[in-house]
C-alpha positions in Angstrom: -16.7 1.6 -32.1 -13.1 0.0 -32.5 -10.7 -0.3 -29.5 -7.7 1.4 -29.9 -5.8 -1.6 -28.3 -6.4 -3.9 -31.4 -3.8 -3.0 -34.3 -5.1 -3.1 -38.0 -3.4 -5.7 -40.2 -0.4 -4.9 -42.1 -1.5 -6.8 -45.2 -3.1 -4.6 -47.6 -6.0 -6.8 -48.6 -6.7 -7.7 -44.9 -6.7 -3.9 -44.1 -9.1 -3.0 -46.8 -11.4 -5.8 -45.7 -11.1 -4.8 -42.1 -11.9 -1.1 -43.0 -15.0 -2.2 -44.9 -16.2 -4.3 -42.0 -15.6 -1.3 -39.6 -17.5 1.2 -41.9 -20.6 -1.3 -42.4 -21.1 -2.6 -39.1 -23.8 -1.1 -36.9 -22.8 0.3 -33.5 -24.2 -1.3 -30.6 -26.9 1.0 -28.9 -29.4 0.2 -26.1 -32.0 -0.1 -28.9 -30.2 -2.8 -31.0 -28.2 -4.5 -27.9 -28.7 -8.1 -27.6 -30.9 -9.0 -24.5 -29.4 -12.0 -22.6 -31.6 -15.0 -21.9 -33.0 -15.7 -18.4 -31.0 -18.9 -18.3 -27.6 -17.2 -19.1 -28.4 -14.6 -16.5 -29.3 -17.2 -13.8 -26.2 -19.3 -14.5 -24.0 -16.0 -14.4 -25.6 -15.2 -11.0 -24.7 -18.9 -9.9 -21.3 -18.7 -11.1 -20.6 -15.5 -9.3 -21.9 -16.7 -6.1 -19.7 -19.7 -6.4 -16.6 -17.6 -7.3 -17.2 -15.2 -4.3 -17.2 -17.9 -1.6 -14.7 -20.3 -3.3 -11.3 -18.8 -2.1 -12.3 -17.9 1.3 -13.9 -21.6 2.0 -10.6 -23.1 0.5 -8.4 -20.9 2.7 -10.5 -21.8 5.8 -10.0 -25.4 5.2 -6.2 -25.2 4.7 -3.6 -25.7 7.4 -1.2 -22.7 7.9 1.6 -24.7 6.7 -0.2 -25.8 3.5 -1.1 -21.9 2.8 2.4 -21.1 3.5 3.5 -23.8 0.8 1.0 -22.3 -1.8 2.0 -18.8 -1.2 5.7 -19.6 -1.7 5.2 -21.8 -4.7 3.1 -18.6 -6.2 5.8 -16.3 -5.3 8.5 -18.5 -6.8 6.3 -18.8 -10.1 5.9 -15.0 -10.3 9.6 -14.1 -9.8 11.0 -16.8 -12.0 9.7 -14.9 -15.1 
């Protein structure tokens, strides 16, 4: 199924190719859905664990002054746009 957020190309040849591709591709169903390998599943699990504890561990090791500097720099970057 096509996502509505993507726009179709303006070029007629590219548009025709995209329409053909969309009309001939099989929709992903539980029956033909690719199964991730056990290695990729394990690595995703390990990566998630690191991501969950990374920010808390870093904040715990920072001084209050350094956290304030980081927050000030982030706010300045957000509002300078």
